[in-house]
C-alpha positions as CSV (number, residue, x, y, z in Angstrom):
1,M,52.4,58.0,22.7
2,K,50.9,55.8,25.4
3,S,53.9,54.2,25.8
4,I,55.8,57.0,26.0
5,R,53.7,58.3,28.6
6,K,53.9,55.2,30.8
7,I,57.6,55.3,30.7
8,N,57.9,58.9,31.7
9,S,55.3,58.2,34.6
10,G,57.7,55.4,35.2
11,I,60.7,57.5,35.6
12,I,58.6,60.5,37.7
13,L,57.7,57.5,40.0
14,I,61.4,56.2,40.4
15,L,62.3,59.9,40.6
16,Y,59.9,60.6,43.1
17,S,60.8,57.4,45.0
18,S,64.3,58.0,45.2
19,L,63.7,62.0,46.3
20,T,61.9,60.3,49.0
21,L,64.3,57.9,49.9
22,L,67.2,60.8,49.7
23,S,64.7,63.4,51.8
24,Q,66.5,65.6,54.4
25,P,65.6,63.8,58.1
26,D,63.8,66.2,60.3
27,T,66.5,68.2,62.5
28,S,64.5,67.3,65.4
29,D,66.4,63.9,65.5
30,Y,69.6,65.5,65.5
31,R,68.4,67.8,68.0
32,R,67.1,65.3,70.5
33,A,70.3,63.1,69.9
34,D,72.6,66.6,70.8
35,D,70.6,66.8,73.8
36,L,70.5,63.7,75.3
37,I,73.5,63.7,77.4
38,K,72.3,67.1,78.6
39,L,68.9,65.9,79.5
40,T,70.0,63.0,81.4
41,T,72.9,64.3,83.1
42,G,72.1,65.1,87.1
43,K,69.3,62.8,87.2
44,V,70.6,60.2,89.3
45,F,71.1,60.5,93.4
46,Y,73.0,58.6,95.8
47,D,74.9,56.3,93.6
48,N,78.1,57.5,93.9
49,V,79.8,56.1,97.6
50,K,83.7,56.7,97.2
51,P,84.7,56.1,100.8
52,T,87.9,57.8,102.1
53,W,88.8,55.8,105.0
54,I,90.1,57.2,108.4
55,N,92.8,55.4,109.0
56,S,92.1,52.4,111.1
57,T,89.1,54.0,112.9
58,G,86.9,51.7,111.3
59,K,85.0,55.2,110.0
60,F,85.3,56.6,106.8
61,L,83.8,59.6,104.8
62,Y,81.8,60.0,101.8
63,E,79.9,62.3,99.3
64,S,76.5,61.9,98.5
65,N,74.8,63.7,95.3
66,T,71.2,64.1,97.0
67,P,69.0,66.4,94.6
68,S,70.2,69.3,97.0
69,G,73.3,68.9,96.4
70,I,76.3,67.1,98.3
71,R,75.9,66.1,101.4
72,Y,79.2,64.7,103.4
73,Y,78.8,61.6,105.8
74,I,80.6,59.5,108.4
75,I,79.6,55.7,108.5
76,D,81.3,54.0,111.8
77,G,81.6,50.4,111.0
78,T,82.3,49.9,114.8
79,D,78.3,50.5,115.6
80,Q,77.2,50.8,112.2
81,S,76.2,54.3,112.6
82,K,75.6,57.0,109.8
83,S,75.9,61.3,110.6
84,F,76.6,63.8,109.1
85,A,80.6,64.4,108.8
86,F,80.2,68.1,109.7
87,N,77.5,71.1,109.8
88,Q,77.9,72.2,106.1
89,E,75.9,75.6,106.5
90,R,78.4,76.7,109.5
91,F,81.1,75.7,107.2
92,A,79.7,77.2,104.3
93,E,79.1,80.5,106.2
94,A,83.3,80.4,107.8
95,L,84.2,80.0,104.1
96,G,82.3,82.5,102.5
97,N,83.4,85.1,105.6
98,I,87.2,84.6,104.1
99,S,86.3,84.3,100.4
100,G,83.8,87.3,100.2
101,Q,81.7,85.1,98.3
102,K,78.2,83.4,99.6
103,M,78.9,79.6,99.4
104,D,76.1,77.1,99.0
105,P,76.2,74.5,101.5
106,G,75.7,72.1,98.9
107,K,77.7,73.1,96.1
108,L,81.1,73.9,98.3
109,P,83.8,74.6,96.3
110,V,86.6,72.4,98.1
111,R,88.2,68.7,97.6
112,N,90.2,66.2,99.1
113,I,88.6,66.3,102.7
114,V,90.8,64.2,105.0
115,F,89.6,63.7,108.7
116,A,91.7,63.4,111.6
117,E,91.5,60.6,113.6
118,T,90.2,62.4,116.6
119,M,87.1,63.6,114.4
120,R,88.2,67.4,115.5
121,S,89.0,68.5,112.6
122,F,89.8,68.1,109.0
123,S,92.0,68.9,105.6
124,F,90.8,70.0,103.0
125,I,91.7,72.0,99.4
126,Y,90.5,75.7,98.4
127,D,91.3,77.9,96.3
128,N,94.5,76.0,95.5
129,Y,95.5,76.3,99.3
130,N,95.7,73.4,101.9
131,W,93.5,74.7,104.8
132,I,92.1,73.2,107.9
133,C,88.9,73.5,109.5
134,N,88.7,73.1,113.5
135,L,85.1,71.6,113.9
136,R,84.9,72.8,117.4
137,N,84.7,76.5,116.3
138,Y,84.4,76.3,112.7
139,R,87.8,78.3,112.3
140,L,89.6,77.8,109.1
141,I,93.7,77.8,108.9
142,R,95.2,78.5,105.4
143,G,98.2,76.4,104.9
144,D,101.0,75.9,102.2
145,R,99.9,76.3,98.5
146,T,99.2,73.5,96.7
147,V,101.7,72.0,94.6
148,D,100.9,72.0,90.9
149,R,101.6,68.9,89.4
150,P,103.8,69.1,86.5
151,G,101.5,69.9,83.3
152,G,101.7,68.9,79.9
153,E,101.6,65.8,77.9
154,T,104.3,63.2,77.9
155,W,105.7,60.9,75.0
156,A,105.4,57.4,75.9
157,W,106.9,55.3,72.9
158,G,110.7,55.9,73.5
159,F,113.4,54.1,75.4
160,R,113.8,55.2,78.4
161,D,117.1,57.2,78.7
162,E,119.4,55.5,80.9
163,L,121.7,58.2,81.2
164,S,118.8,60.6,82.8
165,N,118.9,59.8,86.0
166,T,120.1,62.1,88.9
167,P,122.5,61.1,91.6
168,V,121.1,58.3,93.8
169,E,122.1,58.2,97.4
170,S,122.7,55.6,99.7
171,P,120.1,54.3,102.4
172,D,122.6,55.2,105.1
173,K,123.4,58.5,103.5
174,K,127.1,57.7,103.3
175,W,127.3,57.5,99.6
176,V,125.9,58.6,96.2
177,A,126.3,56.5,93.2
178,F,126.4,58.4,89.5
179,I,127.4,57.8,86.3
180,K,130.6,59.7,84.8
181,N,132.0,59.3,81.2
182,Y,129.8,56.2,80.6
183,N,130.7,54.4,84.0
184,L,129.8,53.6,87.6
185,Y,131.0,56.1,90.2
186,I,130.6,56.6,94.0
187,R,131.5,59.8,96.2
188,S,131.8,60.0,100.0
189,N,129.2,62.2,101.6
190,A,132.0,62.5,104.0
191,D,135.1,63.7,102.3
192,R,133.6,63.6,99.0
193,K,136.3,61.6,97.8
194,E,135.5,59.9,94.5
195,Y,135.6,55.8,93.1
196,Q,135.3,54.6,90.0
197,L,133.7,51.1,90.3
198,S,133.6,50.5,86.1
199,S,136.2,51.1,83.5
200,D,134.5,49.4,80.6
201,G,131.8,52.1,79.7
202,G,131.6,53.7,76.7
203,T,129.3,55.2,74.0
204,G,128.9,51.8,72.4
205,E,127.9,49.8,76.1
206,Y,127.4,51.9,79.1
207,Y,126.2,52.0,82.5
208,S,122.9,53.2,83.5
209,S,121.8,55.8,85.9
210,F,118.8,53.9,87.5
211,I,121.0,52.1,90.2
212,I,119.5,50.5,93.3
213,W,121.5,50.4,96.3
214,S,121.1,47.3,99.1
215,P,119.0,48.1,102.0
216,D,122.1,48.0,104.3
217,S,124.3,50.5,101.8
218,R,127.1,47.8,101.0
219,K,126.2,46.6,97.6
220,L,124.5,48.0,94.4
221,T,123.2,47.0,91.1
222,T,122.8,48.7,87.8
223,N,122.5,47.7,84.1
224,R,125.3,47.6,81.6
225,V,123.5,48.8,78.6
226,K,123.8,48.2,74.9
227,P,121.8,51.1,73.2
228,A,119.7,50.6,70.3
229,E,119.1,52.4,67.0
230,K,116.0,55.0,67.4
231,H,113.1,55.0,65.3
232,I,112.0,58.6,64.8
233,I,108.4,59.5,63.0
234,H,108.0,63.2,62.0
235,Y,104.8,65.3,61.9
236,I,103.8,68.3,59.9
237,E,101.4,70.7,62.0
238,S,99.5,72.3,59.3
239,S,97.9,74.6,60.6
240,P,99.4,75.9,64.2
241,E,97.6,78.1,66.4
242,D,100.9,80.7,66.7
243,Q,102.0,81.2,63.4
244,I,100.8,81.0,59.4
245,Q,103.4,78.4,58.7
246,P,103.5,75.1,59.4
247,K,105.7,73.3,62.0
248,H,107.8,69.9,62.0
249,Y,107.8,67.6,64.9
250,A,109.7,64.8,65.1
251,Y,109.4,61.8,68.2
252,E,110.8,58.6,68.9
253,Y,108.6,55.8,68.6
254,R,109.3,52.0,68.5
255,K,107.5,49.9,66.0
256,P,107.0,46.0,65.9
257,G,110.6,44.6,64.4
258,D,112.9,47.7,65.8
259,A,115.9,47.2,67.7
260,V,115.7,47.1,71.4
261,P,117.9,48.0,74.1
262,Q,119.7,45.2,75.8
263,M,120.2,45.2,79.6
264,Y,122.9,43.1,81.4
265,P,122.9,43.7,85.3
266,Q,126.1,44.3,87.3
267,L,126.9,44.1,90.8
268,F,129.0,45.8,93.1
269,D,130.2,45.9,96.6
270,V,131.2,48.9,98.0
271,E,133.7,48.1,100.7
272,S,136.1,46.1,98.4
273,K,135.1,48.6,95.5
274,A,135.2,45.8,93.3
275,Q,133.0,44.0,90.6
276,I,130.7,40.4,91.4
277,R,130.2,39.0,88.1
278,V,126.5,38.3,87.3
279,D,126.0,35.6,84.7
280,D,124.3,37.1,81.8
281,S,124.2,34.5,79.3
282,K,120.8,33.1,79.6
283,I,119.1,36.6,79.3
284,L,119.1,36.7,75.2
285,N,116.6,38.8,73.0
286,Q,115.1,40.8,75.8
287,Y,112.0,42.9,75.3
288,S,112.5,44.2,78.7
289,L,114.3,43.9,82.1
290,D,113.1,45.2,85.1
291,D,111.5,45.4,88.2
292,V,114.8,45.0,90.2
293,K,114.1,44.3,94.5
294,W,116.8,43.8,96.8
295,S,115.8,41.3,99.6
296,K,115.6,43.0,102.9
297,D,118.3,40.8,104.1
298,N,120.7,41.9,101.5
299,S,121.4,38.7,100.5
300,Y,120.1,38.7,96.9
301,F,118.2,40.7,94.5
302,T,115.7,39.6,91.7
303,Y,115.0,40.8,88.1
304,E,112.5,40.4,85.8
305,Y,113.3,38.8,82.1
306,N,110.7,39.2,79.3
307,K,111.9,37.4,76.6
308,R,111.3,39.1,73.1
309,G,107.9,37.5,71.7
310,H,106.6,37.5,75.0
311,Q,106.5,33.4,75.2
312,V,109.2,33.2,78.0
313,Y,108.8,35.5,81.2
314,Q,111.3,34.7,84.3
315,V,111.8,35.9,87.5
316,I,115.6,35.4,88.2
317,K,117.3,35.6,91.5
318,V,121.0,36.8,91.9
319,N,123.2,35.8,95.0
320,A,124.6,39.2,96.3
321,I,128.0,37.4,97.3
322,T,128.7,35.5,94.1
323,G,126.5,36.8,91.8
324,E,125.0,33.2,90.9
325,S,121.4,33.1,88.9
326,T,118.8,31.1,89.5
327,V,115.5,31.1,87.8
328,I,112.5,31.0,90.5
329,V,110.0,31.5,88.0
330,N,109.9,30.5,84.5
331,E,106.5,31.5,82.8
332,T,106.1,29.8,78.9
333,S,103.6,29.9,76.4
334,P,103.1,28.5,72.9
335,T,101.3,31.6,72.1
336,F,101.7,34.7,74.6
337,I,102.2,35.7,78.1
338,N,99.7,38.6,78.9
339,Y,102.8,40.3,80.9
340,S,100.7,43.7,80.4
341,G,97.6,43.0,81.9
342,K,97.4,39.8,84.2
343,R,101.3,39.9,85.5
344,F,101.0,39.9,89.4
345,R,103.8,39.2,92.0
346,Y,104.2,39.1,95.3
347,D,107.1,38.1,97.5
348,I,106.9,36.7,101.3
349,E,110.8,37.1,102.4
350,Q,109.8,35.7,105.7
351,T,108.8,32.0,104.4
352,S,110.6,32.1,101.0
353,E,107.7,32.1,99.3
354,L,106.1,34.1,96.6
355,V,102.6,34.8,94.6
356,W,102.3,34.3,90.8
357,A,99.6,34.9,88.4
358,S,99.6,32.4,85.5
359,E,97.3,31.0,82.7
360,R,99.0,27.9,82.4
361,D,95.9,25.7,83.2
362,G,93.7,27.9,80.6
363,W,92.6,30.2,83.2
364,N,93.9,33.0,85.1
365,H,95.1,31.8,88.7
366,L,97.7,32.0,91.9
367,Y,100.2,29.8,92.1
368,L,102.3,29.4,95.2
369,Y,106.0,29.1,94.6
370,D,109.1,28.1,96.7
371,S,111.2,31.1,96.2
372,N,114.7,29.4,96.8
373,S,113.9,26.2,94.5
374,G,111.7,28.1,92.2
375,S,109.2,24.9,92.5
376,V,105.2,25.3,92.5
377,K,104.1,24.3,96.4
378,N,100.7,24.3,94.9
379,Q,98.2,26.1,93.0
380,I,96.2,28.9,95.1
381,T,92.8,29.0,92.7
382,K,91.4,27.0,90.2
383,G,88.8,26.6,88.2
384,E,87.1,27.4,84.6
385,W,86.9,30.9,86.3
386,V,89.5,34.4,85.9
387,V,91.3,36.0,88.8
388,R,90.8,40.0,88.4
389,G,93.2,41.4,91.2
390,V,94.4,40.7,94.2
391,I,93.6,43.1,97.0
392,W,95.4,42.1,99.9
393,I,97.8,39.2,101.0
394,N,97.5,38.2,104.9
395,E,101.4,36.8,104.9
396,G,100.3,35.9,108.8
397,G,97.0,34.5,108.1
398,R,98.2,32.9,104.9
399,Q,95.2,34.3,103.1
400,I,94.3,36.0,100.1
401,I,91.7,38.4,99.3
402,F,90.9,39.0,95.3
403,K,88.9,39.9,92.5
404,A,87.5,37.3,90.5
405,S,84.7,36.9,87.6
406,G,83.0,33.7,86.3
407,I,82.5,32.0,89.3
408,E,78.8,33.1,90.0
409,P,76.0,32.0,87.4
410,G,75.0,34.7,84.8
411,D,77.3,36.9,83.3
412,P,80.8,35.7,83.5
413,Y,82.4,39.5,83.5
414,Y,80.7,40.4,86.3
415,V,83.7,40.8,89.4
416,H,83.0,39.6,92.8
417,C,85.5,39.4,95.9
418,Y,86.8,36.6,97.3
419,R,88.9,34.9,100.3
420,I,91.0,31.9,99.9
421,N,94.1,30.2,101.9
422,F,97.4,30.1,100.8
423,D,96.9,26.2,100.5
424,G,93.8,26.7,98.0
425,T,91.2,25.7,100.7
426,G,88.6,27.6,102.2
427,L,87.6,29.4,99.1
428,T,84.6,32.3,100.2
429,R,82.6,34.6,98.6
430,L,82.7,38.1,100.1
431,T,80.1,40.4,98.0
432,D,76.6,39.6,97.4
433,G,74.1,40.6,94.8
434,E,73.7,39.8,91.3
435,G,75.7,42.6,89.2
436,N,79.6,44.3,89.1
437,H,81.1,44.5,92.3
438,D,83.3,47.6,93.7
439,V,84.9,47.0,96.8
440,S,86.8,49.2,98.9
441,F,88.4,47.8,102.1
442,S,89.5,49.8,105.3
443,P,93.5,50.0,106.2
444,D,93.0,47.0,108.6
445,K,90.6,45.2,106.4
446,K,88.1,44.9,108.9
447,Y,85.1,46.4,106.9
448,F,84.4,46.9,103.4
449,V,82.7,49.2,101.1
450,D,80.6,47.3,98.4
451,T,78.8,48.7,95.6
452,W,77.4,46.6,93.0
453,A,75.1,47.4,89.9
454,T,74.4,46.2,86.2
455,V,74.0,47.9,83.2
456,N,70.4,48.7,83.7
457,T,70.3,48.6,87.7
458,P,71.5,51.0,89.6
459,Q,74.0,51.1,92.3
460,I,73.7,49.7,95.7
461,S,76.2,50.6,98.6
462,V,76.5,48.2,102.0
463,L,79.0,47.7,104.7
464,R,80.4,44.4,105.0
465,E,82.7,42.8,107.5
466,G,86.3,42.3,105.9
467,G,86.6,38.6,107.1
468,T,83.3,37.2,106.3
469,G,81.4,39.4,103.9
470,K,78.4,40.0,106.3
471,K,76.5,43.0,105.9
472,L,76.4,45.2,108.7
473,M,74.3,47.6,107.3
474,D,73.2,50.0,104.2
475,I,74.7,52.5,102.9
476,E,73.2,53.9,99.8
477,Q,70.7,52.9,96.9
478,A,71.0,55.1,93.7
479,D,67.8,56.9,93.0
480,I,67.1,56.8,89.2
481,S,63.1,58.0,89.1
482,Q,64.2,61.5,87.5
483,L,65.9,59.5,84.8
484,L,63.2,57.5,83.9
485,K,61.3,60.5,83.5
486,T,63.4,61.6,80.5
487,G,62.4,58.1,78.6
488,I,65.9,56.9,78.1
489,R,66.0,53.1,77.5
490,F,68.6,51.1,79.4
491,P,70.7,48.7,77.6
492,E,69.7,45.5,77.2
493,V,72.2,42.4,78.2
494,F,71.8,39.9,75.8
495,S,74.1,36.5,75.0
496,A,74.7,34.3,72.2
497,K,76.6,31.2,71.1
498,G,80.2,32.3,69.3
499,R,81.6,30.5,66.5
500,D,82.4,26.7,68.3
501,G,78.7,26.6,69.1
502,K,79.3,26.1,72.4
503,T,80.7,29.8,74.2
504,D,78.5,32.6,75.0
505,I,79.3,35.8,73.6
506,W,78.1,39.1,75.5
507,G,76.8,42.1,74.6
508,I,73.9,45.3,75.2
509,I,71.5,46.5,72.8
510,I,70.6,50.0,73.0
511,R,67.3,51.6,71.7
512,P,66.2,55.0,70.8
513,I,63.6,56.8,73.3
514,N,61.0,56.6,70.6
515,F,61.5,53.0,69.7
516,D,58.7,51.5,68.0
517,P,58.9,47.6,67.5
518,S,56.6,47.7,64.4
519,K,59.4,49.7,62.5
520,K,62.8,48.1,61.0
521,Y,65.8,49.5,62.6
522,P,69.6,49.5,60.6
523,V,72.3,48.0,63.4
524,I,75.6,49.9,64.5
525,E,78.2,48.0,66.4
526,N,80.4,50.1,68.6
527,I,83.5,48.1,68.2
528,Y,87.0,48.0,70.2
529,A,88.5,44.5,70.1
530,G,91.8,45.5,71.7
531,P,93.2,42.0,72.9
532,H,94.1,44.4,76.6
533,N,91.1,43.9,77.9
534,S,87.2,43.6,77.4
535,F,84.8,46.5,77.0
536,V,81.0,46.0,77.0
537,P,80.4,48.1,80.2
538,K,78.7,46.2,83.1
539,S,77.7,48.9,85.3
540,F,75.3,51.5,85.3
541,I,76.1,54.4,83.7
542,A,74.1,57.7,85.0
543,R,73.4,59.3,81.8
544,A,73.3,58.7,78.4
545,T,76.2,57.9,76.2
546,G,77.1,58.6,72.4
547,M,75.8,55.2,71.9
548,H,72.3,56.6,72.7
549,Q,72.9,59.6,70.8
550,L,73.5,57.4,67.7
551,A,70.5,55.5,68.3
552,E,68.4,58.3,68.5
553,L,68.6,59.2,64.8
554,G,66.8,55.8,64.1
555,F,69.5,52.7,64.7
556,I,69.7,49.9,66.9
557,V,73.2,50.1,68.3
558,V,75.2,47.5,69.9
559,Q,78.5,46.6,71.7
560,I,79.7,43.4,72.2
561,D,83.2,41.2,73.3
562,G,83.9,38.6,70.9
563,M,86.6,36.1,71.3
564,G,90.2,37.7,71.0
565,T,89.3,39.8,74.2
566,S,90.1,39.5,77.3
567,N,88.7,38.4,81.0
568,R,87.3,34.8,79.7
569,S,89.4,31.8,79.4
570,K,92.9,31.7,77.7
571,A,91.8,30.0,74.8
572,F,89.0,32.5,74.3
573,H,91.8,35.3,74.2
574,D,94.2,33.4,72.3
575,V,92.0,33.7,69.1
576,C,93.8,37.4,68.5
577,W,97.5,35.7,68.7
578,K,99.1,36.6,65.5
579,N,95.6,37.2,63.8
580,L,94.2,40.9,65.0
581,K,92.0,40.9,61.9
582,D,89.9,38.3,63.2
583,A,88.7,41.1,66.0
584,G,86.2,38.1,67.2
585,L,84.2,39.4,64.0
586,P,82.6,35.7,63.5
587,D,81.0,35.6,67.0
588,R,79.7,39.7,66.5
589,I,78.0,38.3,63.4
590,L,76.6,35.4,64.9
591,W,75.2,37.2,68.0
592,M,73.6,39.9,65.8
593,Q,72.2,37.0,63.6
594,A,71.0,35.9,67.0
595,A,69.5,38.8,68.6
596,A,67.8,39.7,65.1
597,A,66.1,36.1,65.3
598,K,64.8,37.5,69.1
599,Y,63.7,40.5,67.7
600,P,62.8,41.0,64.2
601,Y,62.9,44.9,64.0
602,M,66.5,44.6,64.0
603,D,67.3,44.8,60.1
604,I,70.9,43.2,59.8
605,S,70.6,43.6,55.9
606,R,72.1,47.2,57.0
607,V,74.6,46.9,59.3
608,G,77.1,49.3,60.2
609,I,80.0,49.6,62.3
610,Y,82.4,52.3,64.0
611,G,85.2,52.6,66.2
612,T,88.7,54.2,67.2
613,S,92.4,53.6,67.5
614,A,92.4,49.4,67.6
615,G,88.6,49.9,66.9
616,G,89.3,52.2,64.1
617,Q,91.3,48.8,62.9
618,N,88.1,46.4,63.6
619,A,85.7,48.5,61.9
620,A,87.7,49.0,58.6
621,G,88.7,45.8,59.0
622,A,85.3,44.4,59.2
623,V,83.8,45.7,55.7
624,L,87.1,44.6,54.3
625,F,87.1,40.7,55.5
626,H,83.4,40.5,56.1
627,P,81.6,42.6,53.5
628,E,78.6,39.9,53.4
629,F,77.7,41.3,56.7
630,Y,79.1,44.7,57.3
631,K,78.2,47.4,55.0
632,V,79.1,50.7,55.9
633,A,82.4,51.7,58.7
634,V,83.5,54.6,59.9
635,A,87.3,54.2,61.0
636,A,88.9,56.6,63.6
637,C,92.8,56.8,63.8
638,G,93.1,53.2,63.4
639,C,96.3,51.3,63.3
640,H,95.8,49.8,59.9
641,D,99.0,47.7,59.6
642,N,100.2,46.5,62.8
643,R,103.9,47.2,61.6
644,M,103.0,50.8,61.9
645,D,102.1,51.0,65.3
646,K,103.3,51.0,68.4
647,M,105.8,48.1,69.8
648,W,104.7,47.0,72.9
649,W,100.8,46.7,72.1
650,N,101.3,44.9,68.7
651,E,104.0,42.4,69.7
652,Q,102.1,41.3,72.5
653,W,99.9,39.9,70.3
654,M,101.2,39.5,66.8
655,G,104.2,38.3,68.2
656,W,108.0,38.7,67.3
657,P,109.9,38.4,64.8
658,V,107.6,40.2,62.6
659,G,105.9,37.4,60.3
660,K,103.5,37.3,57.2
661,E,100.7,37.5,59.9
662,Y,101.3,41.3,60.2
663,A,100.6,41.3,56.2
664,E,97.6,39.0,56.3
665,S,95.7,41.4,59.1
666,S,96.9,44.3,57.4
667,N,94.0,46.9,56.6
668,V,96.1,48.2,53.8
669,E,97.6,45.1,52.1
670,N,93.6,44.2,51.9
671,A,92.0,47.3,50.9
672,S,91.5,46.1,47.4
673,K,88.7,43.7,49.1
674,L,86.4,47.2,50.1
675,Q,83.0,46.8,49.0
676,G,81.2,48.7,51.4
677,R,80.9,52.3,52.5
678,L,84.1,53.3,54.3
679,L,84.8,57.2,56.4
680,L,88.3,57.4,57.4
681,I,88.8,59.8,60.3
682,N,92.4,60.6,61.3
683,G,94.0,63.4,63.3
684,E,97.0,65.2,61.8
685,M,99.0,65.1,65.1
686,D,97.6,61.4,66.7
687,N,100.3,61.0,69.2
688,N,99.2,57.2,69.8
689,V,98.5,55.9,66.5
690,D,101.6,57.1,64.0
691,P,99.1,59.0,61.7
692,S,100.4,57.6,58.7
693,S,98.9,54.4,59.3
694,T,95.7,55.8,58.4
695,A,97.5,57.8,55.2
696,Q,98.8,54.3,53.9
697,L,95.1,53.2,53.9
698,V,94.0,55.9,52.1
699,N,96.8,55.7,49.9
700,A,96.3,51.9,48.9
701,L,92.3,52.7,48.5
702,I,93.7,54.9,46.0
703,K,95.6,52.8,44.0
704,A,92.8,50.0,44.3
705,D,90.0,52.7,42.5
706,K,87.9,52.3,45.5
707,D,85.3,54.8,46.5
708,F,85.7,56.0,50.1
709,E,85.8,59.1,52.4
710,Y,88.4,60.7,54.2
711,L,88.3,63.3,57.0
712,L,91.7,64.6,57.8
713,I,91.6,67.1,61.2
714,P,94.4,69.3,61.2
715,G,96.4,69.5,65.0
716,A,94.2,66.9,66.1
717,K,95.5,64.4,68.3
718,H,94.5,60.7,69.0
719,T,90.5,61.4,68.7
720,S,87.1,59.8,67.3
721,G,87.2,63.2,65.7
722,G,85.5,65.5,67.8
723,P,82.1,67.3,67.3
724,Y,82.6,67.7,63.7
725,G,83.8,64.2,63.3
726,E,80.8,63.1,65.5
727,R,78.7,64.9,62.9
728,K,80.3,63.4,60.4
729,R,80.1,60.1,61.4
730,R,76.0,60.4,62.1
731,D,75.6,61.5,59.0
732,F,77.9,59.2,57.3
733,F,75.2,56.3,58.8
734,V,72.1,57.9,58.3
735,K,72.7,58.4,54.3
736,H,74.1,54.9,54.0
737,L,71.8,52.9,56.2
738,L,68.8,54.5,56.5
739,G,69.0,55.9,53.1
740,A,68.6,59.5,53.9
741,E,70.2,62.8,53.0
742,P,71.3,64.5,55.9
743,P,70.5,67.9,56.5
744,L,72.4,70.9,54.8
745,W,74.2,72.2,57.9
746,N,75.3,75.0,56.2
747,Q,72.1,76.2,55.8
748,V,70.8,74.9,59.1
749,I,70.3,77.7,61.7
750,K,72.1,76.7,64.6
């Protein structure tokens, strides 16, 4: 009997422990998380300087968010002065008299304020009308009604209909070019007589209606199109708002490996009505052929040829008299050319040169080309850093103003602004101050506004001299004193070595408001490893984020840029090539291990991960390919098999033709590897990733007899789940990482 009592006591103790472990958490944690955005919104002031330059006066208007409302200021660079833009009290009174409503001077319901160069008036939009305010007497004059932009969503994933364009008038207004019966015609505006310029068009190959005239109207070019079979995907909307019965939709959606229309440039002479043959024998297996540009002197036009697979990209020049084609830029790569994110070209016709961006030396840099011979005259920028964008090319002064990251010590993602000469000499930094810089130049480039911040230090805005970067005056410095009173903890920037033991991997750590270093916290990673960019925030965010909200439930939340993402070296980026399953996960794991070594309260025996879209693929892939580290994942609208997703994004990184690497990176093909906990979220009408991608993963998991959870949201498009999905994501982590039973929401009074 004693032994039975001991056994029963043990069972009771185990049951009690289990019930304690799975007891409902206090809903106050959830309430605090829900309220965090509201609590922290509107608590930062003087942080949002967005200049509206007043032509080339050296002056600009900006709105300052002050504790008492928005104030409008004019900065004058010529004398470094700051003044009120106008009398907001008088303006509010005038606007109130017209509207019949009392107006708050600090909350004026106007937008798009633009000052005249004389500074005697400004235009603005109010109540969907254009207005002018005369500053002499604050008389308001109503103009035309604003033109509403076309509403509704567009479908971005099909091929352009090459027959859909309207007739194209010549620059001299004498001719109109158009397509009729699949062929190219021109019509005289003088006598309305039509002339057929081509005769070989038909349903199999036809002429494009996107026609481009030479500046002198004597020639025109278009493409002969060899169309491709369309890939159609189907949707069933189960619960439409306007009827009981489901609806069916079908859309064109090109996927990796699908056929692509082929374009062949055609050149025509208007006077002779003759076609000039253009050599098209070397533009095979096109992914795209576009960006047609005529020279100002009408002697040639250029186009850009992107070969399928993105390992050859060329700028081709066509002689307008002979039709002879010359390759003037021949960009090649053994992996991929990042045409979708780093392509830059600037033509300098007067000196027969062009500026071109390339990663051929392992970093994204600028090169100066001779556009006649196609030879590189010199590399303009050079070093182990990345050109992030070109702001201005001064043809006369032969200088370039550009953005770059990685030159200065510290975080290699921080963007600064620089100037350099065409010949590569005279590299000068124009911005100063540690952080991520955003600049806005005056139209004449004499001045620029420089605003910088880090993820945990707020914005500072100054006015600088355009040529030297010399600071001329302070504009604003953000005030975060009210935000600090909320108790929010700003992200900590953290770096650790990646898988090669040499490369620094950068990310952030977010802790809850009631953080206690004596406790142990599970770690959750917010992942998006899409190779088209880097994603860890680098500038100050003026309120809490979703990551802060999740942390409030008792987690440490992190975000990391691992190898395979952009804005570092080409080698760093190339990790993704034909290998999207990698997602930088080995680097992310090492980063979290290093963070936990420094901060023992980070419990990396309990690690969760979540993401949407490519991040959904990454999150699910983490528990499939690295189950020894990642234990719980929530994946929303993931492209779980890259053969199921849009062509441009997936062929850019996974290559063409479709090879075995696609299957190797597929979550669907590897579903049987699931060991941890997985919640899949999917929008029924996802208009970015084919929703069947998630459904196929569900099918594979069922066939593999795996336990998982699945949330299908009727009618939802590309989404992380909305408020309901967010609640399910939080509950999933609370249950499987904290070991606590989430609230019984059906019984909770909201």
